[in-house]
C-alpha positions in Angstrom: 30.9 5.0 14.3 33.1 4.3 11.3 30.3 2.5 9.5 28.0 5.5 10.1 30.6 7.9 8.6 30.9 5.6 5.5 27.1 5.4 5.2 26.9 9.2 5.4 29.6 9.6 2.8 27.8 7.2 0.5 24.6 9.1 0.8 26.4 12.4 0.3 28.2 11.2 -2.9 25.1 9.6 -4.3 23.3 12.9 -3.9 26.2 14.9 -5.3 25.8 13.3 -8.7 22.4 14.8 -9.4 22.0 17.5 -12.0 21.1 20.3 -9.6 24.3 19.8 -7.5 27.3 22.1 -7.5 29.5 19.5 -9.2 31.4 21.1 -12.1 31.0 19.5 -15.5 33.3 19.6 -18.6 31.5 22.5 -20.1 32.0 24.6 -17.0 35.6 23.8 -16.7 36.2 24.8 -20.3 34.0 27.9 -20.4 34.6 29.4 -17.0 38.1 30.4 -16.0 37.1 30.9 -12.4 36.4 27.2 -12.0 39.6 25.3 -11.7 38.7 22.0 -10.1 36.4 19.1 -10.8 34.1 20.2 -7.9 33.1 23.0 -5.6 32.5 20.5 -2.9 35.3 20.5 -0.3 34.7 16.8 0.7 35.0 15.7 -2.9 38.2 17.7 -3.3 39.5 16.0 -0.2 38.6 12.5 -1.5 40.3 12.9 -4.8 43.4 14.5 -3.2 43.6 11.5 -0.9 44.1 9.4 -4.0 46.8 11.5 -5.6 48.8 13.1 -2.7 51.8 10.8 -2.2 52.5 12.3 1.2 49.9 11.4 3.8 51.0 14.3 6.0 50.2 16.7 3.2 46.8 15.1 2.8 46.0 15.4 6.5 47.1 19.0 6.6 44.9 19.8 3.6 41.8 18.3 5.2 42.1 20.6 8.2 42.1 23.7 6.1 39.0 25.8 5.4 37.7 26.1 1.8 39.8 29.2 1.0 43.0 27.8 2.5 42.3 24.4 0.7 41.9 26.1 -2.7 45.2 28.0 -2.1 46.9 24.7 -1.1 45.6 23.1 -4.3 46.6 26.1 -6.4 50.2 25.8 -5.1 50.2 22.0 -5.4 49.1 22.0 -9.0 51.4 24.9 -9.9 54.3 22.7 -8.9 53.0 19.9 -11.2 52.4 22.2 -14.2 54.6 20.8 -17.0 54.6 24.1 -18.9 54.3 27.3 -16.9 54.5 29.4 -20.0 50.9 28.5 -21.0 47.7 29.7 -19.3 46.5 26.1 -18.9 47.9 23.7 -16.3 48.0 20.5 -18.3 48.4 18.3 -15.2 45.3 19.8 -13.5 43.4 19.7 -16.8 44.1 15.9 -17.1 43.1 15.3 -13.5 39.8 17.2 -14.0 39.1 15.0 -17.1 39.9 11.8 -15.2 37.7 12.8 -12.2 34.7 13.8 -14.4 35.1 10.7 -16.5 35.2 8.5 -13.4 32.0 10.1 -12.2 30.3 9.2 -15.4 31.7 5.7 -15.6 31.3 4.6 -12.0 28.4 6.5 -10.5 25.4 4.4 -11.5 26.2 1.3 -9.4 29.8 1.3 -8.3 29.9 4.0 -5.6 31.1 6.8 -7.9 34.4 8.4 -6.8 34.5 6.1 -3.7 34.9 3.0 -5.9 38.1 1.1 -6.4 37.8 1.5 -10.2 37.5 5.3 -9.9 40.5 5.5 -7.7 42.6 3.6 -10.2 41.2 5.6 -13.1 41.9 8.9 -11.4 45.5 7.9 -10.5 46.5 6.2 -13.7 44.0 7.3 -16.3 42.2 5.0 -18.8 43.7 1.6 -19.0 45.8 0.7 -22.0 43.9 -2.6 -22.3 40.8 -4.0 -20.6 39.6 -7.6 -20.7 37.6 -9.9 -18.6 38.2 -13.5 -17.5 36.8 -16.0 -15.0 38.4 -17.4 -11.9 36.5 -19.9 -9.8 33.3 -19.1 -11.8 33.6 -15.4 -10.9 33.9 -12.7 -13.5 37.1 -10.7 -13.2 37.8 -7.4 -15.0 41.4 -6.7 -15.7 42.9 -3.3 -16.5 46.4 -3.2 -17.9 48.7 -0.2 -17.7 52.2 0.5 -18.8 54.0 2.0 -15.9 57.8 2.6 -15.9 58.1 0.3 -19.0 56.3 -2.5 -17.2 52.9 -4.0 -17.7 50.8 -3.6 -14.5 47.4 -5.2 -14.0 44.6 -4.3 -11.7 42.0 -7.0 -11.2 38.4 -6.2 -10.1 35.8 -8.6 -9.1 32.1 -8.0 -9.0 30.8 -8.2 -5.5 27.3 -9.2 -6.7 25.9 -5.8 -5.9 27.3 -4.0 -9.0 30.4 -2.8 -7.3 33.8 -3.9 -8.4 36.4 -4.5 -5.8 40.1 -4.3 -6.4 41.6 -7.7 -5.6 45.0 -9.1 -4.9 45.8 -12.8 -5.5 43.0 -15.2 -4.7 40.4 -12.5 -4.2 41.8 -10.8 -1.1 40.4 -7.3 -1.3 42.8 -4.4 -1.1 41.8 -2.1 1.7 42.9 1.5 1.6 
């Protein structure tokens, strides 16, 4: 049952990246004030919010709302994160929109798009400060470095031989969310 749900989500998200879909692009965000979020798709909004909401209860509550209630929830959530309420633009939301849209472009071809581990890290932390690759046990490992709270934090990704990069912990244990 769980595998079927994941399969359906994979199909859904692979179809959602086509040109004729309702996914919002950078031009729409910048030119249309009525479009606030990276997507009109409720499931995609839920997915991204699952990455950034720190309180699991908030996330679960938001998934049970209808589209209008969900948009109101998001409006209130991002209003609290707005670093400068004197401007018309919510800089925090604008940054998240950019990260999500960039993740779609970077990771949609072969790495499961927004469902990928790299997209999740990119959405949460933004572009890495430094990227490099190395080899461990004859396997290619991509490393992203970030500076978080004055510390260097690394995320290691290994190619699963199907073009998807899995976030790993020490000795190639996959991190499961």
